[in-house]
FILUM-281554 format. One record per residue (C-alpha): chain; x, z, y. Coordinates in Angstrom, 2 decimals, decimal comma. Example, Ala and Ser with C-alpha at 12.3 -4.5 7.8 and 13.67 -1.06 7.14 Angstrom:
<lopas>
+-------+---------+---------+---------+
! chain !       u !       w !       v !
+-------+---------+---------+---------+
!     A !   12,30 !    7,80 !   -4,50 !
!     A !   13,67 !    7,14 !   -1,06 !
+-------+---------+---------+---------+
</lopas>
This chain:
<lopas>
+-------+---------+---------+---------+
! chain !       u !       w !       v !
+-------+---------+---------+---------+
!     A !   40,54 !   49,63 !    2,09 !
!     A !   39,02 !   46,62 !    2,62 !
!     A !   36,39 !   44,86 !    3,61 !
!     A !   34,64 !   41,54 !    2,24 !
!     A !   32,94 !   39,57 !    4,10 !
!     A !   30,19 !   36,75 !    2,61 !
!     A !   29,74 !   33,67 !    4,59 !
!     A !   26,82 !   31,10 !    3,26 !
!     A !   26,81 !   27,79 !    3,26 !
!     A !   24,76 !   28,02 !    6,84 !
!     A !   27,09 !   30,17 !    8,15 !
!     A !   30,33 !   27,74 !    8,80 !
!     A !   30,96 !   29,14 !   12,26 !
!     A !   34,07 !   30,94 !   13,17 !
!     A !   32,23 !   32,42 !   15,66 !
!     A !   29,91 !   33,68 !   13,18 !
!     A !   28,60 !   37,47 !   13,37 !
!     A !   30,24 !   38,68 !   10,22 !
!     A !   33,78 !   37,23 !   10,96 !
!     A !   33,73 !   38,36 !   14,80 !
!     A !   36,15 !   41,79 !   13,89 !
!     A !   37,67 !   40,32 !   10,63 !
!     A !   40,99 !   41,88 !    9,73 !
!     A !   43,29 !   39,05 !    8,03 !
!     A !   45,48 !   41,56 !    6,85 !
!     A !   43,41 !   43,36 !    4,94 !
!     A !   39,79 !   41,64 !    4,69 !
!     A !   38,60 !   39,37 !    2,69 !
!     A !   35,85 !   36,33 !    2,84 !
!     A !   33,74 !   35,12 !   -0,13 !
!     A !   32,30 !   32,28 !   -0,12 !
!     A !   30,35 !   30,55 !   -3,31 !
!     A !   28,89 !   27,83 !   -4,68 !
!     A !   26,07 !   29,04 !   -7,30 !
!     A !   23,74 !   27,30 !   -9,00 !
!     A !   20,88 !   30,23 !   -7,98 !
!     A !   21,21 !   28,55 !   -4,65 !
!     A !   21,34 !   24,89 !   -5,67 !
!     A !   18,69 !   25,35 !   -7,84 !
!     A !   15,62 !   27,88 !   -6,58 !
!     A !   14,69 !   24,17 !   -5,56 !
!     A !   16,14 !   21,33 !   -6,85 !
!     A !   17,65 !   20,13 !   -3,38 !
!     A !   18,59 !   16,88 !   -2,51 !
!     A !   21,78 !   15,26 !   -4,18 !
!     A !   22,97 !   14,96 !   -0,44 !
!     A !   22,14 !   17,92 !    1,34 !
!     A !   23,98 !   19,40 !   -1,77 !
!     A !   27,44 !   17,44 !   -1,17 !
!     A !   27,19 !   17,57 !    2,41 !
!     A !   27,14 !   21,43 !    1,91 !
!     A !   29,49 !   21,70 !   -0,48 !
!     A !   31,88 !   19,33 !    1,03 !
!     A !   31,53 !   21,11 !    4,21 !
!     A !   31,94 !   25,02 !    3,06 !
!     A !   35,43 !   23,62 !    1,16 !
!     A !   36,65 !   22,29 !    4,81 !
!     A !   35,52 !   25,49 !    6,32 !
!     A !   37,28 !   27,36 !    3,73 !
!     A !   40,71 !   25,59 !    4,15 !
!     A !   40,49 !   25,86 !    7,83 !
!     A !   40,33 !   29,80 !    7,32 !
!     A !   43,22 !   29,78 !    4,78 !
!     A !   45,23 !   27,60 !    7,82 !
!     A !   44,15 !   30,67 !   10,04 !
!     A !   45,74 !   33,51 !    7,65 !
!     A !   42,51 !   34,44 !    6,02 !
!     A !   42,45 !   35,93 !    2,82 !
!     A !   39,66 !   33,75 !    1,42 !
!     A !   38,16 !   33,79 !   -2,32 !
!     A !   36,23 !   30,39 !   -2,86 !
!     A !   33,83 !   30,23 !   -6,04 !
!     A !   33,47 !   26,20 !   -7,34 !
!     A !   30,29 !   25,41 !   -9,06 !
!     A !   32,48 !   24,09 !  -12,24 !
!     A !   34,59 !   27,12 !  -11,45 !
!     A !   34,63 !   28,53 !  -15,45 !
!     A !   34,08 !   31,95 !  -14,20 !
!     A !   31,09 !   31,28 !  -12,05 !
!     A !   28,13 !   33,89 !  -12,21 !
!     A !   25,58 !   31,63 !  -10,87 !
!     A !   24,12 !   33,89 !   -8,34 !
!     A !   25,69 !   35,14 !   -5,01 !
!     A !   25,06 !   38,90 !   -6,28 !
!     A !   27,02 !   37,99 !   -9,10 !
!     A !   30,02 !   36,41 !   -7,23 !
!     A !   29,91 !   39,48 !   -4,98 !
!     A !   30,02 !   42,09 !   -8,17 !
!     A !   32,97 !   40,31 !   -9,56 !
!     A !   35,19 !   40,93 !   -6,36 !
!     A !   33,94 !   44,20 !   -5,99 !
!     A !   34,87 !   45,17 !   -9,13 !
!     A !   38,15 !   43,67 !   -8,94 !
!     A !   39,44 !   44,85 !   -5,44 !
!     A !   39,15 !   48,12 !   -3,61 !
!     A !   36,11 !   46,80 !   -0,97 !
!     A !   34,72 !   49,78 !    1,15 !
!     A !   32,58 !   47,81 !    2,50 !
!     A !   30,59 !   44,39 !    3,13 !
!     A !   30,01 !   42,50 !    5,88 !
!     A !   27,14 !   39,97 !    6,04 !
!     A !   25,22 !   37,84 !    8,24 !
!     A !   21,47 !   37,52 !    7,96 !
!     A !   20,44 !   34,38 !    6,21 !
!     A !   17,98 !   31,76 !    7,02 !
!     A !   15,79 !   32,70 !    4,41 !
!     A !   13,03 !   35,38 !    3,80 !
!     A !   13,64 !   35,53 !    0,09 !
!     A !   17,75 !   35,82 !    0,77 !
!     A !   17,18 !   38,56 !    3,27 !
!     A !   15,21 !   40,64 !    0,63 !
!     A !   17,98 !   40,07 !   -2,10 !
!     A !   20,62 !   41,24 !    0,76 !
!     A !   18,44 !   44,42 !    1,67 !
!     A !   18,90 !   45,53 !   -1,82 !
!     A !   22,26 !   44,83 !   -2,38 !
!     A !   23,51 !   48,55 !   -0,61 !
!     A !   22,07 !   49,66 !   -4,18 !
!     A !   22,63 !   47,26 !   -6,40 !
!     A !   26,48 !   46,90 !   -5,47 !
!     A !   27,19 !   50,20 !   -4,86 !
!     A !   29,20 !   49,68 !   -1,51 !
!     A !   28,08 !   49,83 !    1,94 !
!     A !   26,45 !   46,80 !    3,45 !
!     A !   26,24 !   45,77 !    7,53 !
!     A !   23,76 !   43,20 !    7,64 !
!     A !   24,28 !   41,54 !   10,99 !
!     A !   22,13 !   39,33 !   13,38 !
!     A !   22,66 !   35,66 !   13,57 !
!     A !   23,26 !   35,69 !   16,82 !
!     A !   24,42 !   31,63 !   16,80 !
!     A !   21,07 !   31,59 !   18,55 !
!     A !   19,90 !   31,68 !   22,11 !
!     A !   17,04 !   34,22 !   21,61 !
!     A !   17,30 !   36,97 !   19,39 !
!     A !   14,38 !   37,91 !   17,09 !
!     A !   14,28 !   41,30 !   19,22 !
!     A !   13,59 !   39,38 !   21,95 !
!     A !   11,02 !   37,27 !   20,93 !
!     A !    8,70 !   39,28 !   18,95 !
!     A !    9,05 !   41,51 !   22,80 !
!     A !    7,90 !   37,97 !   24,24 !
!     A !    4,74 !   37,58 !   21,69 !
!     A !    3,59 !   40,79 !   21,80 !
!     A !    0,57 !   40,92 !   23,08 !
!     A !   -0,04 !   37,17 !   23,30 !
!     A !   -3,41 !   35,84 !   21,07 !
!     A !   -1,58 !   32,40 !   20,89 !
!     A !    2,16 !   31,68 !   21,05 !
!     A !    2,65 !   28,14 !   22,46 !
!     A !    6,02 !   26,61 !   22,91 !
!     A !    5,55 !   25,48 !   26,31 !
!     A !    5,55 !   29,13 !   27,77 !
!     A !    8,14 !   30,31 !   25,85 !
!     A !   10,70 !   27,09 !   26,44 !
!     A !    9,79 !   27,77 !   30,39 !
!     A !   11,20 !   31,22 !   29,86 !
!     A !   14,14 !   30,42 !   28,19 !
!     A !   14,95 !   27,65 !   30,45 !
!     A !   14,78 !   30,40 !   33,65 !
!     A !   16,69 !   32,88 !   31,43 !
!     A !   19,70 !   30,72 !   30,72 !
!     A !   19,32 !   28,31 !   33,79 !
!     A !   19,35 !   25,17 !   31,89 !
!     A !   17,76 !   22,40 !   34,51 !
!     A !   16,80 !   24,79 !   36,75 !
!     A !   17,00 !   23,90 !   40,81 !
!     A !   16,95 !   27,06 !   41,54 !
!     A !   13,80 !   29,21 !   40,86 !
!     A !   12,36 !   25,27 !   39,84 !
!     A !   12,86 !   22,74 !   36,92 !
!     A !   14,96 !   20,13 !   37,92 !
!     A !   12,42 !   17,08 !   38,84 !
!     A !    9,70 !   19,12 !   39,74 !
!     A !    8,31 !   19,47 !   35,97 !
!     A !    9,01 !   21,14 !   32,99 !
!     A !    7,98 !   18,67 !   30,55 !
!     A !    8,56 !   14,87 !   30,94 !
!     A !    7,01 !   13,76 !   27,35 !
!     A !    4,71 !   11,33 !   29,73 !
!     A !    7,67 !    9,22 !   29,91 !
!     A !    9,26 !    9,72 !   26,32 !
!     A !    6,17 !    7,13 !   24,40 !
!     A !    7,73 !    4,32 !   24,18 !
!     A !    6,59 !    2,04 !   21,12 !
!     A !    9,86 !   -0,01 !   20,50 !
!     A !   10,42 !   -3,11 !   21,87 !
!     A !   11,98 !   -6,94 !   20,19 !
!     A !   15,43 !   -7,18 !   21,13 !
!     A !   16,37 !   -3,53 !   21,20 !
!     A !   20,30 !   -2,96 !   20,18 !
!     A !   20,67 !    0,56 !   18,58 !
!     A !   23,90 !    1,71 !   17,82 !
!     A !   24,49 !    2,37 !   14,34 !
!     A !   25,73 !    6,33 !   13,44 !
!     A !   29,29 !    7,73 !   13,30 !
!     A !   30,17 !    8,17 !    9,64 !
!     A !   33,26 !    8,84 !    7,91 !
!     A !   35,19 !    8,08 !    5,08 !
!     A !   35,42 !   10,86 !    2,51 !
!     A !   38,37 !   12,14 !    2,07 !
!     A !   39,68 !   13,98 !   -1,38 !
!     A !   38,36 !   17,11 !   -0,59 !
!     A !   34,59 !   15,40 !   -0,04 !
!     A !   35,18 !   12,83 !   -2,92 !
!     A !   35,29 !   15,84 !   -5,35 !
!     A !   32,29 !   17,57 !   -4,43 !
!     A !   30,69 !   14,14 !   -4,42 !
!     A !   31,98 !   13,83 !   -8,15 !
!     A !   30,43 !   17,06 !   -8,84 !
!     A !   27,50 !   16,73 !   -7,64 !
!     A !   26,87 !   13,33 !   -9,57 !
!     A !   27,97 !   15,17 !  -12,23 !
!     A !   26,13 !   18,82 !  -12,02 !
!     A !   22,65 !   17,27 !   -9,64 !
!     A !   22,43 !   13,66 !  -11,99 !
!     A !   17,99 !   15,13 !  -12,43 !
!     A !   17,89 !   15,95 !   -8,51 !
!     A !   16,19 !   13,77 !   -5,77 !
!     A !   18,36 !   11,33 !   -3,88 !
!     A !   20,68 !    9,02 !   -3,43 !
!     A !   24,67 !    9,64 !   -2,75 !
!     A !   25,81 !    6,32 !   -2,35 !
!     A !   27,95 !    5,52 !    1,18 !
!     A !   28,14 !    9,12 !    2,05 !
!     A !   29,16 !    9,43 !    5,75 !
!     A !   28,19 !   12,81 !    7,25 !
!     A !   30,07 !   15,11 !    9,14 !
!     A !   31,91 !   17,60 !    6,74 !
!     A !   34,01 !   19,73 !    9,66 !
!     A !   33,54 !   20,91 !   12,70 !
!     A !   35,63 !   18,20 !   14,45 !
!     A !   33,67 !   15,46 !   12,92 !
!     A !   30,57 !   17,18 !   14,14 !
!     A !   31,76 !   17,27 !   17,66 !
!     A !   32,55 !   13,51 !   17,41 !
!     A !   28,69 !   12,99 !   16,30 !
!     A !   27,88 !   14,79 !   19,15 !
!     A !   29,97 !   13,12 !   21,47 !
!     A !   28,71 !    9,56 !   20,28 !
!     A !   25,28 !   10,33 !   20,72 !
!     A !   25,24 !   11,55 !   24,12 !
!     A !   27,51 !    8,49 !   25,34 !
!     A !   25,25 !    6,08 !   22,85 !
!     A !   22,11 !    7,19 !   22,18 !
!     A !   20,97 !    9,89 !   24,68 !
!     A !   20,19 !    7,10 !   27,53 !
!     A !   17,22 !    5,55 !   25,22 !
!     A !   16,80 !    8,90 !   22,78 !
!     A !   14,12 !    9,72 !   25,34 !
!     A !   11,71 !    6,68 !   25,72 !
!     A !   12,18 !    5,76 !   22,36 !
!     A !   11,75 !    9,15 !   20,86 !
!     A !    8,81 !    8,52 !   18,83 !
!     A !    9,51 !    4,87 !   17,85 !
!     A !    9,54 !    3,68 !   14,58 !
!     A !   11,49 !    0,26 !   13,28 !
!     A !   11,31 !   -1,30 !   10,46 !
!     A !   14,54 !   -0,83 !    7,88 !
!     A !   15,72 !    1,37 !   11,00 !
!     A !   16,21 !    5,05 !   10,09 !
!     A !   18,35 !    6,22 !   12,82 !
!     A !   16,71 !    4,86 !   16,20 !
!     A !   18,29 !    6,57 !   19,22 !
!     A !   17,92 !   10,28 !   17,69 !
!     A !   21,10 !   12,80 !   17,46 !
!     A !   21,50 !   12,91 !   13,78 !
!     A !   23,21 !   16,27 !   14,48 !
!     A !   20,58 !   18,80 !   12,98 !
!     A !   22,38 !   18,78 !    9,60 !
!     A !   25,35 !   20,40 !   11,54 !
!     A !   23,71 !   22,12 !   14,00 !
!     A !   21,60 !   23,67 !   11,08 !
!     A !   24,94 !   24,55 !    8,97 !
!     A !   27,11 !   25,95 !   12,12 !
!     A !   29,20 !   23,31 !   12,62 !
!     A !   27,59 !   23,18 !   15,94 !
!     A !   26,17 !   25,56 !   18,06 !
!     A !   22,99 !   25,51 !   20,30 !
!     A !   24,97 !   26,32 !   23,65 !
!     A !   27,55 !   23,53 !   23,21 !
!     A !   25,35 !   20,76 !   22,36 !
!     A !   22,75 !   21,94 !   25,48 !
!     A !   25,66 !   22,13 !   27,62 !
!     A !   26,86 !   18,51 !   26,81 !
!     A !   23,44 !   16,93 !   27,40 !
!     A !   22,99 !   18,87 !   30,44 !
!     A !   26,93 !   18,00 !   32,00 !
!     A !   25,90 !   14,07 !   30,76 !
!     A !   22,69 !   14,21 !   33,18 !
!     A !   24,27 !   16,12 !   36,37 !
!     A !   26,86 !   13,42 !   36,11 !
!     A !   24,81 !   10,64 !   36,15 !
!     A !   25,03 !    9,26 !   32,66 !
!     A !   21,63 !    9,71 !   31,24 !
!     A !   18,15 !    9,75 !   32,83 !
!     A !   15,88 !   13,17 !   33,30 !
!     A !   13,14 !   12,14 !   30,54 !
!     A !   16,31 !   11,71 !   27,70 !
!     A !   17,75 !   14,90 !   28,40 !
!     A !   14,94 !   17,22 !   29,10 !
!     A !   13,55 !   15,80 !   25,62 !
!     A !   16,21 !   16,50 !   23,60 !
!     A !   16,94 !   19,89 !   25,49 !
!     A !   13,56 !   20,88 !   24,42 !
!     A !   14,02 !   20,09 !   20,64 !
!     A !   16,84 !   22,58 !   21,04 !
!     A !   16,24 !   25,60 !   23,42 !
!     A !   12,68 !   24,97 !   22,84 !
!     A !   11,25 !   24,33 !   19,74 !
!     A !   14,44 !   25,39 !   17,63 !
!     A !   14,34 !   28,28 !   19,12 !
!     A !   10,92 !   28,93 !   18,77 !
!     A !   10,10 !   28,08 !   15,16 !
!     A !   12,56 !   30,59 !   14,12 !
!     A !   10,80 !   33,20 !   16,03 !
!     A !    8,22 !   32,36 !   14,66 !
!     A !    9,66 !   32,57 !   10,71 !
!     A !   10,44 !   35,86 !   11,28 !
!     A !    7,73 !   37,00 !   13,03 !
!     A !    4,89 !   36,31 !   10,69 !
!     A !    6,80 !   36,59 !    7,32 !
!     A !    5,97 !   36,94 !    4,20 !
!     A !    2,50 !   35,93 !    4,72 !
!     A !    2,93 !   32,55 !    6,60 !
!     A !    3,87 !   31,35 !    3,60 !
!     A !    0,48 !   32,10 !    1,81 !
!     A !   -1,24 !   30,64 !    4,68 !
!     A !   -3,99 !   27,18 !    3,89 !
!     A !   -6,81 !   27,07 !    6,44 !
!     A !   -7,84 !   24,21 !    5,40 !
!     A !   -7,47 !   25,00 !    1,45 !
!     A !   -6,04 !   22,20 !    0,49 !
!     A !   -5,37 !   21,63 !   -3,02 !
!     A !   -4,62 !   17,73 !   -4,02 !
!     A !   -1,72 !   17,78 !   -5,61 !
!     A !    1,44 !   16,11 !   -4,17 !
!     A !    1,40 !   12,35 !   -4,96 !
!     A !    4,26 !   10,62 !   -6,81 !
!     A !    5,41 !    8,57 !   -4,06 !
!     A !    6,64 !   11,43 !   -1,82 !
!     A !    9,43 !   10,91 !   -4,79 !
!     A !    9,79 !    7,20 !   -5,56 !
!     A !    8,40 !    5,14 !   -2,28 !
!     A !    6,08 !    3,28 !   -4,61 !
!     A !    3,21 !    2,75 !   -2,37 !
!     A !    1,25 !   -0,33 !   -0,35 !
!     A !    0,99 !    1,99 !    2,50 !
!     A !    4,22 !    0,56 !    3,98 !
!     A !    4,92 !    3,67 !    6,97 !
!     A !    4,87 !    5,82 !    3,86 !
!     A !    7,40 !    3,68 !    1,98 !
!     A !    9,68 !    3,71 !    4,74 !
!     A !   10,04 !    6,90 !    5,45 !
!     A !   10,35 !    8,05 !    1,91 !
!     A !   12,93 !    5,43 !    1,30 !
!     A !   15,21 !    6,93 !    3,76 !
!     A !   14,65 !   10,42 !    3,06 !
!     A !   15,61 !    9,26 !   -0,65 !
!     A !   18,69 !    7,53 !    0,63 !
!     A !   19,97 !    9,60 !    3,83 !
!     A !   18,39 !   13,19 !    3,25 !
!     A !   16,53 !   12,12 !    6,49 !
!     A !   14,03 !   11,20 !    8,23 !
!     A !   13,30 !   11,61 !   12,15 !
!     A !   10,64 !   13,82 !   13,68 !
!     A !    8,13 !   11,26 !   13,64 !
!     A !    8,27 !    9,66 !   10,53 !
!     A !    8,09 !   13,23 !    9,34 !
!     A !    5,29 !   14,47 !   11,44 !
!     A !    2,90 !   11,34 !   12,27 !
!     A !    3,25 !    9,67 !    8,44 !
!     A !    4,33 !   11,61 !    6,04 !
!     A !    2,92 !   15,01 !    7,51 !
!     A !   -0,32 !   13,24 !    8,87 !
!     A !   -0,95 !   11,51 !    5,38 !
!     A !   -0,28 !   15,21 !    3,88 !
!     A !   -2,77 !   16,70 !    6,46 !
!     A !   -5,75 !   14,01 !    6,21 !
!     A !   -5,40 !   13,92 !    2,08 !
!     A !   -5,69 !   17,89 !    2,03 !
!     A !   -2,32 !   18,03 !   -0,23 !
!     A !   -1,54 !   21,64 !   -1,14 !
!     A !    0,59 !   23,22 !    1,77 !
!     A !    2,59 !   24,92 !   -1,41 !
!     A !    3,72 !   21,71 !   -2,65 !
!     A !    4,01 !   20,06 !    0,97 !
!     A !    6,93 !   22,80 !    1,76 !
!     A !    8,79 !   23,03 !   -1,32 !
!     A !    8,96 !   18,67 !   -0,63 !
!     A !    9,92 !   19,29 !    2,93 !
!     A !   12,25 !   21,74 !    1,86 !
!     A !   14,03 !   19,92 !   -0,95 !
!     A !   14,36 !   16,71 !    0,70 !
!     A !   15,96 !   17,01 !    4,09 !
!     A !   19,75 !   18,07 !    4,42 !
!     A !   19,01 !   20,21 !    7,75 !
!     A !   16,05 !   21,83 !    5,99 !
!     A !   16,20 !   25,76 !    5,75 !
!     A !   12,52 !   28,08 !    5,18 !
!     A !   13,46 !   28,94 !    8,44 !
!     A !   13,01 !   26,03 !   10,18 !
!     A !   10,96 !   23,81 !    7,56 !
!     A !    7,68 !   26,40 !    7,03 !
!     A !    6,36 !   26,64 !   10,29 !
!     A !    7,39 !   23,42 !   11,39 !
!     A !    5,08 !   22,22 !    7,82 !
!     A !    2,89 !   24,48 !    7,66 !
!     A !    1,92 !   25,23 !   11,67 !
!     A !    2,61 !   21,84 !   12,93 !
!     A !    2,40 !   19,48 !   10,04 !
!     A !   -0,64 !   20,81 !    8,14 !
!     A !   -1,84 !   23,10 !   10,15 !
!     A !   -2,40 !   25,46 !    7,89 !
!     A !   -1,76 !   28,72 !    9,79 !
!     A !   -5,00 !   27,77 !   11,76 !
!     A !   -3,67 !   26,80 !   15,04 !
!     A !   -1,43 !   29,88 !   15,49 !
!     A !    1,60 !   27,74 !   16,28 !
!     A !   -0,08 !   24,30 !   17,00 !
!     A !   -3,47 !   24,17 !   19,36 !
!     A !   -4,70 !   21,09 !   17,21 !
!     A !   -4,03 !   19,20 !   13,79 !
!     A !   -1,53 !   16,46 !   14,83 !
!     A !   -3,85 !   14,28 !   12,79 !
!     A !   -4,01 !   10,47 !   13,59 !
!     A !   -5,54 !    6,98 !   12,35 !
!     A !   -3,34 !    4,06 !   11,75 !
!     A !   -3,94 !    2,80 !   15,92 !
!     A !   -1,43 !    5,68 !   16,34 !
!     A !    1,06 !    4,06 !   13,78 !
!     A !    0,37 !    0,75 !   14,81 !
!     A !    1,36 !    1,72 !   18,33 !
!     A !    4,64 !    3,51 !   17,66 !
!     A !    6,54 !    0,74 !   14,99 !
!     A !    6,40 !   -2,21 !   14,34 !
!     A !    5,47 !   -1,17 !   10,56 !
!     A !    1,83 !   -2,21 !   10,70 !
!     A !    2,61 !   -6,20 !   10,73 !
!     A !    4,30 !   -6,40 !    8,03 !
!     A !    2,10 !   -3,46 !    5,52 !
!     A !   -0,47 !   -4,70 !    2,44 !
!     A !   -3,17 !   -2,88 !    4,56 !
!     A !   -4,69 !   -3,97 !    7,81 !
!     A !   -4,65 !   -1,50 !   10,79 !
!     A !   -7,31 !   -3,60 !   12,15 !
!     A !   -9,83 !   -2,72 !    9,27 !
!     A !  -11,70 !    0,39 !    9,53 !
!     A !  -12,69 !    0,14 !    6,03 !
!     A !  -12,98 !   -1,63 !    2,58 !
!     A !  -10,12 !   -1,88 !    0,22 !
!     A !   -7,74 !   -3,51 !    2,68 !
!     A !   -8,02 !   -1,71 !    5,51 !
!     A !   -5,29 !    0,83 !    6,70 !
!     A !   -6,42 !    4,03 !    4,54 !
!     A !   -4,83 !    6,16 !    7,83 !
!     A !   -8,50 !    4,83 !    9,46 !
!     A !  -11,07 !    6,49 !    7,05 !
!     A !   -8,61 !    9,57 !    5,86 !
!     A !   -8,90 !   10,11 !    9,58 !
!     A !  -12,61 !   10,55 !    9,74 !
!     A !  -12,79 !   12,12 !    6,84 !
!     A !  -10,42 !   14,80 !    7,69 !
!     A !  -12,87 !   15,66 !   10,53 !
!     A !  -15,95 !   14,92 !    8,51 !
!     A !  -15,25 !   17,62 !    5,63 !
!     A !  -13,72 !   20,31 !    7,86 !
!     A !  -16,07 !   20,25 !   10,83 !
!     A !  -16,83 !   23,21 !   10,17 !
!     A !  -13,32 !   25,09 !   10,83 !
!     A !  -12,61 !   22,64 !   13,59 !
!     A !  -15,66 !   22,27 !   15,59 !
!     A !  -15,31 !   24,58 !   18,16 !
!     A !  -11,43 !   23,19 !   18,96 !
!     A !  -11,84 !   22,17 !   23,09 !
!     A !   -8,82 !   19,48 !   22,07 !
!     A !  -11,35 !   17,52 !   19,38 !
!     A !  -14,09 !   17,89 !   20,79 !
!     A !  -14,03 !   14,16 !   22,08 !
!     A !  -13,58 !   12,90 !   18,55 !
!     A !  -16,44 !   15,17 !   17,39 !
!     A !  -18,76 !   13,42 !   19,91 !
!     A !  -17,37 !    9,94 !   18,76 !
!     A !  -18,01 !   11,35 !   15,43 !
!     A !  -21,64 !   12,16 !   16,21 !
!     A !  -22,44 !    8,92 !   17,84 !
!     A !  -21,60 !    7,33 !   14,34 !
!     A !  -24,33 !    5,77 !   12,09 !
!     A !  -25,09 !    7,27 !    8,74 !
!     A !  -23,96 !    4,07 !    6,94 !
!     A !  -20,50 !    4,43 !    8,73 !
!     A !  -19,93 !    7,58 !    7,79 !
!     A !  -21,08 !    6,74 !    4,00 !
!     A !  -18,46 !    3,96 !    4,28 !
!     A !  -15,78 !    6,15 !    5,79 !
!     A !  -16,46 !    8,91 !    2,73 !
!     A !  -16,71 !    6,37 !    0,03 !
!     A !  -14,00 !    4,77 !    0,64 !
!     A !  -11,88 !    8,29 !    1,44 !
!     A !  -13,07 !    9,27 !   -2,05 !
!     A !  -11,85 !    5,94 !   -4,00 !
!     A !   -8,54 !    6,31 !   -2,34 !
!     A !   -7,68 !    9,72 !   -3,05 !
!     A !   -9,37 !    9,66 !   -6,25 !
!     A !   -6,53 !    7,04 !   -7,53 !
!     A !   -3,73 !    8,61 !   -6,09 !
!     A !   -0,87 !    8,85 !   -8,65 !
!     A !   -0,15 !   12,52 !   -9,52 !
!     A !    3,06 !   14,22 !   -9,99 !
+-------+---------+---------+---------+
</lopas>
């Protein structure tokens, strides 16, 4: 009898749990490009192209190793359009004794998989995704009994458990966190290495043509596609980052530069989340560079914290709190997503820059996402459902397990503080400090009110005013509310007037 093993588009690891005990003489691997996964939200063209190209290359690697692979292309005549229909076709035509799966990254798909035992009339074995460094059971035990879950404490425990950047029982350098060294604004004359890009081969070019035809009405551009689509290429991107970018990543990780979307970031989120890279090897590469004296501690610690701390943490939160987490809306925000999130046509240069990068590359770095796109969504009271869908659509590294906690918890504070201790709200001064956008913008960051004032300035205070009943007891906002209380009535009236005028004029989707 034959075991059928399903590999999803974000499971492109030869070490994936569902391949661990494969018998290449008898077992079959199924991989499928299906319209249901392309259109449940209309993903960015570049995201679809990246995943399909990576999937096809991975399938060829399996075949070269002697594995029997059934691969369904999106344009195959017999493509049933869903994972379940593809499974049914294979099960009906082969003597399948068992279906082996690795848990997916989205709750909706997990629920579907749990039904397959009955709908497919075959034994189903669902294995945990052990590419992560913290199992879901271990995370649940860590979270049990805690009133609030804070990444910092989780990160320390992970450092200890895995002996990463540790000196005996203490953190290397005497501190767990070097964020105070990682908030430098951009400076004139910075020489930023270009990202490592790859010329598409025939497999990738075939995918690009397919996506261009079949997904013409999806958001985003395909021009100059240069993503890594194999593990070998992804490893080269990691090496390039460690060699040329990691040194300056720390101090400039929050910087935003006009017409420079990549800065010193790693650009490996695509490959980590699709499985071409593994978190353990990424962490090891950074730590080795530090111990070799090649990069400073603040850069290495900040980078490792994103992977060992934040990435593992938000995954744990997602599976701990779903499905209810998706419906949280602490501020009862209802405003529709403005059209400029798709077009980039806004006089607010910081937003235009972030959307433009997103449209071109299916990428924007974390401060653009959090403190520009996300900050505006928070201050403007945009619908969490619509904002979450947008983030899931537009970024090539976005899967619901990582997107939803980041957006609902970190960006929008829609969970009321379960994940973050305060809303990440800021006025124009923050963007001016961490970027060179403001000096080129239509709006004046130095002006607090009026039609030419930076909208972030009055939207910030309006946000605090209208949400006072929900935020007044937040200790981290006490100073801001004391400042608000010192404002005279005319100033508050001007804030409310400007915010109402601006938000009323926002174009709707």
